[in-house]
N, C-alpha and C positions, 0 to 999 in steps of 0.2 A: 176267341180272344181278341181278334181285330175289331170286332163290333164294340168292345169295351174300351178301345183306345180313345182318349179324349183330347190328347195333346199331340201336335205334330212332332214334338221332340221325344215322344215315347220310343224307347229302344226297340220295342217290338216291330216298329215300322222298318227299321234298318235290318232287323233279324229276318223278317219274312220276305223282304223285297226280291231276293234272288231265287226264292223257292217255287215261283209260279211257272217258270219256263217249262218244266216237265209236267207239272200238275195239270195245266190246262190242256195237255195233250193226252191225258190218261185214256187208255182204251176202254176202261169201264165207264159207261155213260153216267151212272150215278155219281161216281167219284169225280168225273170231269165237271159235272154241274156244281158239285160242292166246291171244287177248286175255283171255278169261275165266280161263284157267289163270294168266296173269300177274297178273290182278287178285286171284285167290285167294292167290297167293304174296305179293303186296303187302299184302293185309289181314292175313296171318299175322304180318307183321313191323311193320305200321304202328301208330301210336298213334291215339287218338281225334281228335287234331288233324289228322292226315293223312287219316283216313277222312272227316272232316267236309267236306273239300274236294270240291265238285261231287257230293256224295252224292245229291242229289235227281235230277239229270239222269241220273246213272249208273244209279241204281235204276230210273228210268222206262224207260230204254233196255233194261235187262235184262228188265223185265216185257214190254215191247212187242215186242222183237226176239229174245230168247233163250228165253222160256218157251213160245213157240209153235213152236220149232224141233225138231230131232231129239232123241232121248232123252238122249244124252251132253251136248248143249248145255244142255238143261233142268236136268240134274243139276249142271253147272258153275255155271249161273246161280243155282240154288237155294242152293248152298253159299256163293256170294258174298254173297247176301242175308243168310244166317244169320251169316256172318262180320261183316257190317256191324252186325248186331244186337249181336254180342259187343263191338263197339267203340262202344257207346252210341248207335247210330243207329236204334233201334227205331221211333221215330216216323216218320222219313223212309221207312223200308222199308215199314211198314204203310200209309202214305199212298200209296205207289207201287202196292202190291198191291191196295188197296181201289179205286184208280182203274182197275186192271186188271179189276175185277169187271164193268165195263161195256164191256170190249173187244168189238169186233164178231166176233172170232174165238173160237168156243166153246172151242177147245183152250187158249187163253190164259186164259180165265176159269177153267176147271177147274184149270189149273196154279197160278193165283194163290190159289185157295181152298186147294189142297194145301199151298202154302208157308206160308200163315197157320196151317194146321192143324199143320204140322211145328214152326213157331215157338212156338205156344202149348204144344204137347206138350213141347218141349225146354226152353223158358225159363220157362214159367208166366206168370200174370197180373201179377206185379210188374214184369215187363219188357215183356210184350205186353199193354197195357191193353185189357181186353175191350170197353168201351163203344163206341169208334169202329168196332169190327168188328161188334158186335151190331146197330148201327143200319143197317148195309148188307145184312143177311142176308135180310129179308123178300122182296125181289125175286128173290133167288137161289133161295129155297125155292119160288118159283112160276115158275121159269125154264122155257122151252120145251125146253131141253136137259136130257135125263134125267141125263146125267153131272154136270152142274152142280148139279142138284137133289140128287142123291145125295151129292155131295161136300160141299154146304152142310149137309146133315143130319149128316154125319160131324163137321163142324166144330162144329155146335150141341151135339152129344152130348159131344164133347171139352171144350168150354167148360163144360158142366154138371159135369164132374168137378172142375173147378178152382173155379168160382164158386158152385156149388150149383144144384139144379134149380129152386128158387123164383125165383131171379133170371132164369133162362131163361124160365120161364113168364110172369113179369110183363113181361119185355122183348119177347117174341115171340108169345105165344099169342093175344093179343087179336084180331088180324086174320088168323090162320092158318087155313087150311082144315082141317076136322075130320080128313080122312084123313092129312094131313101131321102134324097134332098127335098122332094116334094112333101113327104110325110113330116119332116122336121120343120120345114117352112110353115106348113099349116098349123102345127102344134105351137111353134114360136109365136105366131100371130094370135093364137087363142089365149096365150098366157100374157101377152104384152099389155092387154087391157087391165090386168091385175096390178100393174105398177111395180116399181122396184121393191123387192122384199127387204126386210131387216132381220138381223140375226136374232135368234130366240134363245141361244145358248152361248155362254162366254167362257173364255179361259179363266183360270183362277186369278191370274194377274189383273185381267180386265174386271172381274168381279170385285176385287179389292179396290181398284181404281174408282169404279162406279160408287162403291160404298163410301169411300173417302170423300168423293165429290158430293154425294147426297148429305153426308154428315156436315160438311162445310156449309152447304146451302141452308140446312136446317139451323145451324148455329148462327148463321148470318141473318136469318129471318127475324128472330126476336130483337136482335140488335137494331136492325133497320126499322122495325116497328116502333121501338122505343125512341129512336131518333126522330121519327115522324111525329110521334106524340109530343115530344119535348118541343119540337118546332112549332 
C-alpha cells in the first residue's frame, strides 16, 4: 500500500508511521525483511513530521536486531537509517548507532561503525555532527575485535577528510597507542591528496533548496538572454 502513496498528505503515512517499531525487530527473518522494505517505502514518501514519530525506538531496533542479521537485512536496515537522516533525523540515528558501539555482538558493532562511515561520507559534517562520534572512538580503536578496530580507523580517516587532520589529532591522539597513531597518520596522509570531499546525498530540505535555486537560475537564464539580445 505504501508504494502506491503519491502524496505526502496521504493519511496512510500517518497511519503506518508508528507500526514499524516492532516490525523491524521481527524474529522471523523474512517478515523482518518485508518490514524493512515497507519502512524504506514509507520513508521515501514521508515528511519530517511522519519520520519523527517513534524514530528513536525504530532506529534502536534496527541497530540491535537488523544490523547483526544476514547481509540483505543489514543493507535494508542501513538504507532505512540513511533515509531517516534525509528526513532531518540525523541526531536520533547517530545516537542509536553510537549506542550500538557497545553492543555485545561484535558484528553489530562493526556494522554500526560502517553505517556512521557511510553517513559521514554521504552527507558530510554539516548533517552528521562529528563531535558526538569522535568522543566514542577511543574505546573502539582499542577494541579486542580486529574488525572493529580496523573499521574505527577507517572512520577516523574519513572524518579527517572532512574536518581536517589537526582536529583528529587534538581530539584523539593524546591517549592513543603509538602503533595505532602511526597507522592513522599514514592513512590520513594517503587520503589527503584526494582533496576535500563533497556530499553526495542531501537532506530533503536541502534537496528542495537546491531544486528551488536551480529553477530560479533557469528562469533567470532566458530573461538575461532576452535582455542581452535587446541591448
